[in-house]
Backbone bond lengths (Angstrom), bond angles and torsions (degrees), N, CA, C in turn:
res aa  C-N    CA-C-N  psi(-1)  N-CA   C-N-CA  omega(-1)  CA-C   N-CA-C  phi
1 M - - - 1.473 - - 1.511 112.85 -
2 R 1.359 114.43 -35.89 1.456 117.05 -176.51 1.540 109.74 -67.88
3 S 1.303 116.59 -35.75 1.491 121.39 -177.19 1.482 109.73 -62.08
4 S 1.341 118.68 -40.79 1.429 119.42 -179.75 1.490 114.39 -68.06
5 V 1.332 115.28 -34.33 1.488 122.03 176.76 1.533 107.44 -64.37
6 S 1.324 117.96 -44.49 1.465 119.15 -176.36 1.529 110.28 -68.40
7 I 1.315 118.66 -33.83 1.427 121.93 179.90 1.551 108.07 -64.77
8 I 1.313 118.15 -45.22 1.459 124.05 -179.38 1.588 106.30 -62.27
9 F 1.340 116.60 -44.15 1.473 119.18 -179.87 1.565 110.72 -60.05
10 I 1.329 115.94 -43.46 1.467 120.93 -179.64 1.525 109.65 -64.53
11 S 1.312 116.97 -40.92 1.494 119.15 178.66 1.542 110.57 -65.35
12 L 1.299 116.37 -42.47 1.482 117.18 178.77 1.502 109.95 -66.98
13 L 1.299 120.70 -37.55 1.459 122.74 176.00 1.513 111.06 -62.06
14 S 1.344 118.08 -41.13 1.478 118.78 -179.05 1.563 109.68 -67.05
15 F 1.345 116.02 -38.43 1.504 117.12 177.28 1.512 108.77 -65.11
16 S 1.280 119.60 -35.26 1.497 121.81 -179.32 1.502 110.30 -68.18
17 V 1.317 116.31 -40.32 1.479 119.22 176.58 1.552 110.82 -64.60
18 A 1.341 116.10 -42.26 1.452 117.65 -179.51 1.478 112.31 -67.15
19 A 1.299 118.14 -32.46 1.475 119.11 177.11 1.547 110.29 -70.62
20 Q 1.320 118.10 -36.31 1.480 119.90 177.78 1.499 109.84 -66.09
21 Q 1.376 119.55 -39.88 1.412 123.07 176.94 1.534 112.45 -62.32
22 K 1.334 117.52 -39.14 1.423 119.80 178.57 1.535 111.78 -66.73
23 Q 1.390 115.97 -36.54 1.438 119.60 178.49 1.533 109.38 -66.78
24 S 1.345 116.96 -42.23 1.463 119.81 -177.96 1.558 109.76 -65.89
25 L 1.317 118.25 -35.08 1.455 123.09 176.67 1.498 110.57 -62.97
26 A 1.381 116.79 -41.67 1.390 122.59 -179.18 1.550 113.21 -64.06
27 K 1.354 115.60 -27.91 1.458 120.84 -178.06 1.504 108.89 -86.78
28 D 1.371 121.41 -11.74 1.466 122.45 -178.47 1.544 109.67 -58.23
29 T 1.342 109.97 159.41 1.472 116.62 175.75 1.502 111.01 -80.27
30 L 1.339 115.63 167.23 1.455 122.34 -176.55 1.524 111.17 -62.92
31 P 1.386 121.72 -44.23 1.437 118.94 -177.15 1.544 111.58 -63.48
32 A 1.280 118.96 -32.57 1.490 121.59 176.00 1.543 110.64 -62.83
33 R 1.288 116.55 -41.71 1.476 118.04 177.67 1.516 111.71 -65.49
34 I 1.326 119.66 -37.25 1.437 121.81 179.65 1.524 109.87 -64.68
35 I 1.293 117.51 -42.46 1.456 121.85 179.51 1.490 108.59 -62.29
36 Q 1.282 118.49 -44.92 1.456 123.40 -179.26 1.518 109.56 -62.15
37 H 1.360 119.68 -39.90 1.399 125.35 -179.83 1.520 110.67 -64.64
38 K 1.337 117.55 -41.45 1.463 121.93 179.11 1.530 113.23 -62.65
39 S 1.299 115.53 -38.34 1.501 117.76 179.81 1.496 110.24 -69.73
40 T 1.301 117.03 -35.11 1.525 120.93 178.08 1.504 111.06 -65.96
41 S 1.368 115.26 -43.55 1.463 117.28 -177.56 1.478 113.38 -70.58
42 S 1.345 118.62 -31.65 1.463 118.54 -179.15 1.537 109.34 -68.85
43 R 1.299 121.11 -32.91 1.440 122.35 176.03 1.524 111.84 -63.79
44 S 1.403 114.84 -40.45 1.454 118.82 -177.72 1.531 111.58 -72.61
45 V 1.322 119.80 -19.02 1.466 122.54 173.53 1.491 110.72 -79.71
46 K 1.360 118.37 -37.50 1.460 119.14 -173.39 1.550 112.61 -69.30
47 R 1.323 117.18 -37.29 1.499 119.63 -177.20 1.560 110.28 -59.96
48 P 1.341 120.55 -49.99 1.465 119.22 -179.93 1.562 112.78 -60.55
49 L 1.285 116.10 -34.14 1.456 118.88 178.99 1.556 109.15 -68.87
50 I 1.249 118.09 -36.35 1.490 120.69 176.80 1.512 110.24 -68.24
51 V 1.310 115.29 -43.17 1.498 120.20 179.78 1.550 108.34 -61.51
52 E 1.305 117.87 -43.20 1.484 120.28 -178.35 1.526 108.87 -64.19
53 A 1.308 119.52 -45.02 1.477 121.79 178.32 1.512 109.69 -60.77
54 E 1.338 116.40 -50.32 1.479 117.08 179.21 1.507 115.10 -54.13
55 L 1.415 113.32 -49.92 1.422 118.42 -177.58 1.533 111.95 -61.35
56 T 1.330 117.11 -44.42 1.421 120.15 -177.48 1.555 111.08 -61.69
57 E 1.321 115.02 -39.19 1.502 121.31 -178.56 1.582 106.68 -68.62
58 K 1.326 117.73 -44.11 1.444 119.58 -175.35 1.509 110.07 -69.76
59 I 1.343 118.17 -41.28 1.451 122.53 -179.16 1.561 109.07 -62.11
60 N 1.325 114.47 -42.54 1.484 118.40 178.13 1.494 111.99 -65.08
61 A 1.320 116.51 -36.63 1.467 120.67 178.94 1.522 109.01 -66.62
62 I 1.326 119.20 -44.49 1.482 121.54 176.52 1.488 112.44 -58.87
63 A 1.377 115.87 -46.61 1.468 118.59 178.78 1.477 113.11 -60.34
64 S 1.346 116.51 -36.39 1.482 120.60 -177.75 1.509 110.55 -65.24
65 T 1.260 117.46 -30.41 1.495 117.76 -175.84 1.533 109.07 -75.12
66 Y 1.374 118.19 -13.75 1.467 117.34 179.08 1.553 114.72 -99.92
67 T 1.321 116.66 9.44 1.463 118.97 -179.56 1.486 110.69 -72.05
68 T 1.322 121.91 -18.87 1.405 123.40 176.88 1.538 116.03 -96.96
69 K 1.297 114.05 3.31 1.462 122.47 179.53 1.565 107.00 -93.98
70 P 1.369 113.87 155.88 1.507 117.32 178.75 1.506 108.58 -61.33
71 N 1.373 117.47 145.51 1.466 122.57 178.01 1.510 107.26 -86.07
72 I 1.341 117.62 78.11 1.453 123.54 -178.36 1.502 110.35 -135.21
73 P 1.360 118.72 164.93 1.428 120.18 -175.59 1.546 114.71 -57.14
74 S 1.259 119.92 -35.52 1.471 119.45 178.49 1.509 112.58 -63.24
75 T 1.319 117.84 -39.06 1.483 122.80 176.50 1.534 108.01 -64.01
76 W 1.290 118.31 -42.79 1.492 121.46 -178.19 1.530 109.25 -63.00
77 T 1.349 114.84 -43.77 1.530 116.42 -179.09 1.450 110.95 -65.01
78 T 1.346 117.69 -40.33 1.500 120.22 178.84 1.527 111.27 -62.23
79 M 1.279 115.98 -43.32 1.518 120.69 179.25 1.550 109.38 -65.24
80 K 1.311 116.48 -43.97 1.473 120.21 178.62 1.535 109.93 -59.76
81 V 1.289 116.80 -42.89 1.486 120.18 -176.63 1.540 108.80 -66.12
82 E 1.333 119.49 -39.61 1.458 122.73 -178.99 1.495 110.71 -66.68
83 V 1.360 116.41 -43.74 1.476 118.74 176.26 1.532 109.79 -67.01
84 Y 1.302 118.29 -41.13 1.481 119.05 -177.61 1.530 108.36 -60.65
85 N 1.346 119.93 -45.23 1.462 123.22 179.62 1.500 111.63 -61.54
86 L 1.300 119.68 -37.57 1.464 124.01 175.20 1.585 109.19 -62.71
87 L 1.252 116.99 -52.00 1.491 119.84 178.66 1.551 111.47 -63.92
88 F 1.291 119.23 -38.11 1.429 122.27 178.37 1.569 111.04 -59.05
89 G 1.293 115.39 -44.01 1.448 121.74 176.02 1.528 112.57 -56.98
90 Y 1.355 115.50 -46.07 1.470 119.48 178.15 1.569 111.32 -64.90
91 W 1.349 115.75 -35.98 1.478 119.11 178.23 1.479 111.09 -68.50
92 Q 1.315 118.96 -39.05 1.458 121.28 179.06 1.545 109.99 -65.58
93 R 1.260 118.47 -35.14 1.486 121.04 178.62 1.507 112.36 -77.03
94 G 1.357 117.80 -9.78 1.474 119.23 176.31 1.553 109.79 95.59
95 D 1.296 121.10 5.56 1.473 122.45 -179.79 1.505 112.01 -78.17
96 L 1.334 118.76 -23.47 1.445 124.61 174.56 1.543 107.57 -112.06
97 L 1.354 113.64 138.50 1.472 117.18 -170.37 1.571 110.22 -102.97
98 G 1.262 112.55 146.47 1.476 121.43 -178.07 1.441 110.95 142.42
99 K 1.330 118.92 143.89 1.455 124.63 178.60 1.513 109.83 -74.54
100 T 1.329 117.06 -30.60 1.453 121.78 -179.40 1.565 107.53 -120.97
101 V 1.371 112.39 164.57 1.461 116.64 178.75 1.543 110.85 -62.28
102 E 1.332 114.73 -36.60 1.478 118.94 -179.48 1.502 112.54 -62.49
103 Q 1.313 117.35 -32.67 1.495 118.94 174.85 1.568 113.17 -78.17
104 A 1.335 117.12 -17.67 1.426 120.00 -170.92 1.533 110.72 -97.41
105 F 1.363 117.78 -35.17 1.477 117.67 -175.97 1.535 107.77 -166.69
106 F 1.294 113.20 165.93 1.482 122.01 166.89 1.522 111.23 -148.35
107 V 1.303 115.96 160.08 1.468 122.16 179.85 1.511 107.88 -138.61
108 K 1.335 116.77 124.36 1.470 123.34 -178.83 1.530 109.18 -125.98
109 M 1.358 112.03 137.36 1.426 117.96 168.44 1.505 111.00 -167.40
110 G 1.302 115.66 141.62 1.434 115.88 -176.88 1.542 107.69 129.90
111 N 1.301 115.05 -148.04 1.463 123.33 -174.98 1.553 110.67 -64.84
112 D 1.305 116.19 -22.41 1.472 118.72 179.81 1.556 111.40 -85.36
113 T 1.296 120.04 -9.94 1.498 122.21 177.61 1.515 110.66 -122.70
114 M 1.343 119.98 -13.00 1.480 119.00 -179.47 1.533 108.27 -127.62
115 T 1.283 117.44 140.45 1.449 122.01 172.01 1.525 109.38 -86.82
116 P 1.329 117.82 165.22 1.476 121.52 175.57 1.551 111.30 -56.40
117 T 1.316 115.33 -31.41 1.495 120.48 179.88 1.542 108.32 -67.71
118 D 1.392 116.07 -45.09 1.462 120.55 179.38 1.547 109.81 -58.94
119 I 1.262 116.77 -42.91 1.472 122.71 -179.17 1.490 109.65 -65.93
120 A 1.309 117.83 -41.44 1.468 119.82 -179.30 1.536 110.46 -68.91
121 R 1.280 116.64 -28.91 1.520 121.34 178.14 1.522 111.10 -90.23
122 H 1.329 117.30 12.26 1.490 124.57 176.42 1.492 112.42 60.90
123 K 1.328 117.30 35.20 1.477 120.68 172.20 1.553 109.70 -91.27
124 M 1.274 114.37 135.34 1.480 122.63 172.34 1.476 108.09 -112.73
125 I 1.344 118.06 118.24 1.458 121.79 -176.90 1.488 108.00 -118.74
126 L 1.351 116.29 120.79 1.417 124.38 179.84 1.526 108.32 -115.10
127 Q 1.334 116.79 126.73 1.498 121.37 -178.12 1.568 105.65 -113.68
128 V 1.327 116.63 126.73 1.442 123.32 179.38 1.463 109.21 -131.59
129 G 1.333 117.22 135.93 1.450 121.98 173.16 1.489 108.19 -127.06
130 F 1.336 117.44 139.57 1.457 122.67 176.58 1.520 110.23 -143.18
131 A 1.348 111.47 144.90 1.420 120.22 -179.18 1.501 110.08 -102.58
132 H 1.314 115.92 103.27 1.533 120.72 -177.84 1.462 114.06 -113.10
133 I 1.348 116.64 -3.19 1.505 120.89 175.70 1.501 108.86 -116.76
134 K 1.375 119.04 -50.81 1.456 121.73 178.15 1.544 107.71 -133.46
135 P 1.331 114.72 148.50 1.491 115.30 179.76 1.547 108.95 -63.47
136 A 1.305 115.79 142.27 1.438 126.95 174.52 1.506 112.04 64.66
137 E 1.300 121.91 11.99 1.446 126.22 170.19 1.560 107.05 -106.92
138 F 1.277 114.07 96.57 1.452 119.78 -167.52 1.559 112.14 -87.73
139 K 1.341 110.40 138.83 1.495 118.13 163.58 1.557 103.12 -89.96
140 I 1.307 114.89 123.37 1.434 118.56 -176.23 1.536 109.44 -97.96
141 V 1.295 116.54 130.61 1.492 122.83 176.28 1.497 106.65 -120.39
142 I 1.329 117.31 123.13 1.461 123.45 175.97 1.580 107.72 -111.63
143 V 1.323 113.98 118.59 1.469 118.05 177.33 1.489 107.97 -110.02
144 E 1.344 113.26 124.79 1.496 118.27 179.75 1.558 106.52 -119.69
145 K 1.291 113.67 121.76 1.459 117.58 179.22 1.527 108.46 -125.11
146 I 1.320 114.48 148.01 1.428 120.67 174.53 1.524 109.44 -89.81
147 N 1.293 118.53 123.84 1.448 122.28 -177.72 1.504 108.30 -78.23
148 T 1.342 116.56 128.05 1.432 121.36 177.83 1.473 118.13 -95.51
149 A 1.366 115.93 -6.74 1.457 122.33 174.73 1.480 112.10 -77.87
150 L 1.271 118.66 116.69 1.416 123.00 178.04 1.476 116.34 -112.55
């Protein structure tokens, strides 16, 4: 019984400290608030840049594994699914923005990204767009690989 009373007392004490901190922040001067705001915004800018670098690197790595596969529709579908699953995971974690998948990212490969000439020259072109700063404002990544499987 005593342990539950002490837990309640500690919880009430922490609420009291939080309330005092809010009051002291409200009494701060304007320059202190501006400095605090700058530090918050710099953190929010860094995370999207990290996500962009991570995704670009991972998409490029996925595409590189397919350069030894035949340049045919089944290979394109497999690559698209792998990149889609990667992006879907980022979206579920909240790293890509948008209420729907269509607002968060897209993956294209095949006849809509490659011409018959590209295919004949063994080029594999993957186009990926992802919204990591604002929903439906895509960062476009185009990965072009020369297929070595003949």
